DSSP file (Angstrom, degrees, kcal/mol; ACC not computed):
  #  RESIDUE AA STRUCTURE BP1 BP2  ACC     N-H-->O    O-->H-N    N-H-->O    O-->H-N    TCO  KAPPA ALPHA  PHI   PSI    X-CA   Y-CA   Z-CA
    1    1 A M              0   0    0      0, 0.0     2,-0.1     0, 0.0     0, 0.0   0.000 360.0 360.0 360.0 151.5    0.0    0.0    0.0
    2    2 A G     >  -     0   0    0      1,-0.1     4,-1.9     4,-0.0     5,-0.1  -0.341 360.0-106.3 -78.3 164.3    1.0    3.6   -0.6
    3    3 A A  H  > S+     0   0    0      2,-0.2     4,-2.1     1,-0.2     5,-0.2   0.849 119.0  52.5 -59.5 -35.6    1.6    6.2    2.0
    4    4 A S  H  > S+     0   0    0      2,-0.2     4,-2.6     1,-0.2    -1,-0.2   0.903 108.5  52.0 -70.9 -35.9   -1.6    8.1    1.3
    5    5 A S  H  > S+     0   0    0      1,-0.2     4,-2.4     2,-0.2    -2,-0.2   0.909 108.9  49.4 -62.0 -42.7   -3.5    4.9    1.7
    6    6 A E  H  X S+     0   0    0     -4,-1.9     4,-2.3     2,-0.2    -1,-0.2   0.859 111.3  50.1 -55.1 -40.6   -1.9    4.3    4.9
    7    7 A N  H  X S+     0   0    0     -4,-2.1     4,-2.9     2,-0.2     5,-0.2   0.944 111.2  48.3 -64.8 -47.6   -2.8    7.9    6.0
    8    8 A S  H  X S+     0   0    0     -4,-2.6     4,-2.9     1,-0.2     5,-0.2   0.936 111.9  48.0 -61.0 -48.3   -6.4    7.5    5.0
    9    9 A E  H  X S+     0   0    0     -4,-2.4     4,-2.3     1,-0.2    -1,-0.2   0.898 112.6  49.2 -63.3 -40.3   -6.8    4.2    6.7
   10   10 A A  H  X S+     0   0    0     -4,-2.3     4,-2.5     2,-0.2    -2,-0.2   0.909 112.5  48.5 -63.4 -44.2   -5.1    5.6   10.0
   11   11 A V  H  X S+     0   0    0     -4,-2.9     4,-2.9     2,-0.2     5,-0.3   0.961 111.6  49.8 -59.9 -51.9   -7.4    8.7    9.9
   12   12 A T  H  X S+     0   0    0     -4,-2.9     4,-2.3    -5,-0.2    -2,-0.2   0.916 112.0  48.2 -52.5 -45.8  -10.5    6.6    9.4
   13   13 A A  H  X S+     0   0    0     -4,-2.3     4,-1.1    -5,-0.2    -1,-0.2   0.943 111.4  48.4 -63.2 -47.0   -9.5    4.4   12.2
   14   14 A L  H ><>S+     0   0    0     -4,-2.5     5,-2.2     1,-0.2     3,-0.7   0.912 111.0  52.4 -61.5 -44.5   -8.8    7.3   14.6
   15   15 A V  H ><5S+     0   0    0     -4,-2.9     3,-1.4     1,-0.2    -1,-0.2   0.888 106.6  51.1 -52.8 -42.9  -12.1    8.8   13.6
   16   16 A R  H 3<5S+     0   0    0     -4,-2.3    -1,-0.2    -5,-0.3    -2,-0.2   0.731 106.4  56.8 -68.0 -21.9  -13.9    5.8   14.4
   17   17 A L  T <<5S-     0   0    0     -4,-1.1    -1,-0.3    -3,-0.7    -2,-0.2   0.361 132.4 -85.6 -88.6   0.7  -12.1    5.7   17.9
   18   18 A G  T < 5S+     0   0    0     -3,-1.4    -3,-0.2     1,-0.4     2,-0.1   0.441  82.6 135.9 114.3  -6.6  -13.5    9.1   18.6
   19   19 A Y      < -     0   0    0     -5,-2.2    -1,-0.4    -6,-0.1     2,-0.2  -0.482  57.9-113.5 -75.7 149.3  -11.1   11.6   17.2
   20   20 A K     >  -     0   0    0     -2,-0.1     4,-2.3     1,-0.1     5,-0.2  -0.565  31.3-115.2 -70.9 148.0  -12.4   14.7   15.3
   21   21 A N  H  > S+     0   0    0      1,-0.2     4,-2.3    -2,-0.2     5,-0.2   0.881 116.2  49.3 -52.4 -46.6  -11.4   14.5   11.5
   22   22 A A  H  > S+     0   0    0      1,-0.2     4,-2.5     2,-0.2    -1,-0.2   0.944 112.1  47.9 -62.3 -48.0   -9.2   17.5   11.8
   23   23 A D  H  > S+     0   0    0      1,-0.2     4,-2.1     2,-0.2    -2,-0.2   0.846 111.0  51.5 -66.9 -28.2   -7.4   16.2   14.9
   24   24 A A  H  X S+     0   0    0     -4,-2.3     4,-2.7     2,-0.2     5,-0.2   0.896 107.6  51.0 -65.8 -42.5   -6.9   12.8   13.3
   25   25 A N  H  X S+     0   0    0     -4,-2.3     4,-2.3    -5,-0.2    -2,-0.2   0.903 112.7  48.0 -60.8 -39.6   -5.4   14.3   10.2
   26   26 A I  H  X S+     0   0    0     -4,-2.5     4,-2.1     2,-0.2    -2,-0.2   0.920 111.2  48.7 -70.0 -40.3   -3.0   16.3   12.3
   27   27 A A  H  X S+     0   0    0     -4,-2.1     4,-2.5    -5,-0.2     5,-0.2   0.970 113.1  47.5 -62.6 -53.8   -2.0   13.4   14.5
   28   28 A V  H  X S+     0   0    0     -4,-2.7     4,-2.6     1,-0.2     5,-0.2   0.922 112.0  49.0 -58.5 -48.4   -1.3   11.2   11.5
   29   29 A A  H  X S+     0   0    0     -4,-2.3     4,-1.9    -5,-0.2    -1,-0.2   0.876 112.7  47.6 -58.8 -36.5    0.7   13.8    9.6
   30   30 A R  H  X S+     0   0    0     -4,-2.1     4,-2.3     2,-0.2    -1,-0.2   0.918 111.4  51.4 -72.9 -38.2    2.9   14.6   12.7
   31   31 A I  H  X S+     0   0    0     -4,-2.5     4,-2.8     1,-0.2     5,-0.3   0.907 111.6  46.9 -64.3 -39.0    3.5   10.8   13.4
   32   32 A I  H  X S+     0   0    0     -4,-2.6     4,-2.5     1,-0.2    -1,-0.2   0.871 109.5  53.1 -66.7 -33.5    4.6   10.2    9.9
   33   33 A K  H  < S+     0   0    0     -4,-1.9    -1,-0.2    -5,-0.2    -2,-0.2   0.903 116.5  39.9 -61.4 -40.9    6.8   13.2   10.0
   34   34 A E  H  < S+     0   0    0     -4,-2.3    -2,-0.2     1,-0.1    -1,-0.2   0.899 127.4  31.0 -75.3 -42.9    8.4   11.8   13.1
   35   35 A K  H  < S-     0   0    0     -4,-2.8     3,-0.2     1,-0.2    -3,-0.2   0.554 112.6-108.1 -97.7 -14.3    8.5    8.1   12.2
   36   36 A G    ><  -     0   0    0     -4,-2.5     3,-1.2    -5,-0.3    -1,-0.2  -0.190  34.9 -75.5 101.6 164.7    8.9    8.3    8.4
   37   37 A K  T 3  S+     0   0    0      1,-0.3    -1,-0.1    -4,-0.1    -4,-0.1   0.642 121.6  64.9 -76.9 -16.8    6.7    7.6    5.5
   38   38 A D  T 3   +     0   0    0     -3,-0.2    -1,-0.3    -6,-0.1     2,-0.1   0.350  69.5 122.8 -90.5  13.0    7.1    3.8    5.9
   39   39 A V    <   -     0   0    0     -3,-1.2     2,-0.1    -7,-0.1    -3,-0.1  -0.456  64.0-116.3 -74.3 145.3    5.4    3.6    9.2
   40   40 A S     >  -     0   0    0     -2,-0.1     4,-2.3     1,-0.1     5,-0.2  -0.305  15.9-114.8 -79.9 160.9    2.4    1.2    9.2
   41   41 A T  H  > S+     0   0    0      1,-0.2     4,-2.6     2,-0.2     5,-0.3   0.906 118.5  53.5 -62.7 -41.8   -1.3    2.2    9.9
   42   42 A Q  H  > S+     0   0    0      1,-0.2     4,-2.9     2,-0.2    -1,-0.2   0.931 109.4  48.1 -64.0 -40.1   -1.3    0.0   13.0
   43   43 A E  H  > S+     0   0    0      2,-0.2     4,-2.6     1,-0.2    -1,-0.2   0.902 111.6  51.4 -67.3 -39.2    1.9    1.9   14.4
   44   44 A I  H  X S+     0   0    0     -4,-2.3     4,-2.7     2,-0.2    -2,-0.2   0.954 114.2  42.0 -59.5 -51.9    0.2    5.3   13.5
   45   45 A V  H  X S+     0   0    0     -4,-2.6     4,-2.7     2,-0.2     5,-0.3   0.953 116.1  49.8 -64.7 -46.3   -3.0    4.4   15.4
   46   46 A K  H  X S+     0   0    0     -4,-2.9     4,-2.3    -5,-0.3    -1,-0.2   0.943 112.0  47.1 -52.6 -49.3   -1.1    2.9   18.3
   47   47 A T  H  X S+     0   0    0     -4,-2.6     4,-1.9     1,-0.2    -1,-0.2   0.913 113.9  48.1 -63.9 -47.1    1.2    5.9   18.6
   48   48 A A  H  X S+     0   0    0     -4,-2.7     4,-2.3     1,-0.2    -1,-0.2   0.902 111.7  48.9 -57.7 -45.5   -1.8    8.4   18.5
   49   49 A L  H  X S+     0   0    0     -4,-2.7     4,-1.7     1,-0.2    -1,-0.2   0.866 111.6  48.8 -65.5 -38.6   -3.8    6.5   21.0
   50   50 A M  H  X S+     0   0    0     -4,-2.3     4,-1.0    -5,-0.3    -1,-0.2   0.828 111.6  49.2 -71.6 -29.5   -0.9    6.3   23.4
   51   51 A E  H  X S+     0   0    0     -4,-1.9     4,-1.0     2,-0.2     3,-0.4   0.911 109.6  53.8 -71.3 -40.9   -0.1   10.1   23.1
   52   52 A R  H >< S+     0   0    0     -4,-2.3     3,-0.5     1,-0.3    -2,-0.2   0.876 105.8  51.6 -60.3 -36.8   -3.7   10.9   23.7
   53   53 A M  H 3< S+     0   0    0     -4,-1.7    -1,-0.3     1,-0.2    -2,-0.2   0.760 105.5  56.6 -75.7 -24.7   -3.7    8.9   26.9
   54   54 A K  H 3<        0   0    0     -4,-1.0    -1,-0.2    -3,-0.4    -2,-0.2   0.733 360.0 360.0 -76.5 -17.6   -0.6   10.8   28.1
   55   55 A N    <<        0   0    0     -4,-1.0    -1,-0.2    -3,-0.5    -2,-0.2   0.490 360.0 360.0 -97.9 360.0   -2.4   14.2   27.7
C-alpha cells in the first residue's frame, strides 16, 4: 500500500475511535513526519492513542 492509503486508513481508524477528523489528520501527519513515510497504519494508530492517553 502507498503512503496516502496508509494515511487514509489511519485517519479513518482514529475517527472511528472518537477523534475529530481534523485532529486525526494532524496526528497522522505528525506521526508520519516523526517516524517516516514507511510507518504502518497500526503503528500510527497505536502511537496516536498512546499520546492521547498521556495528555
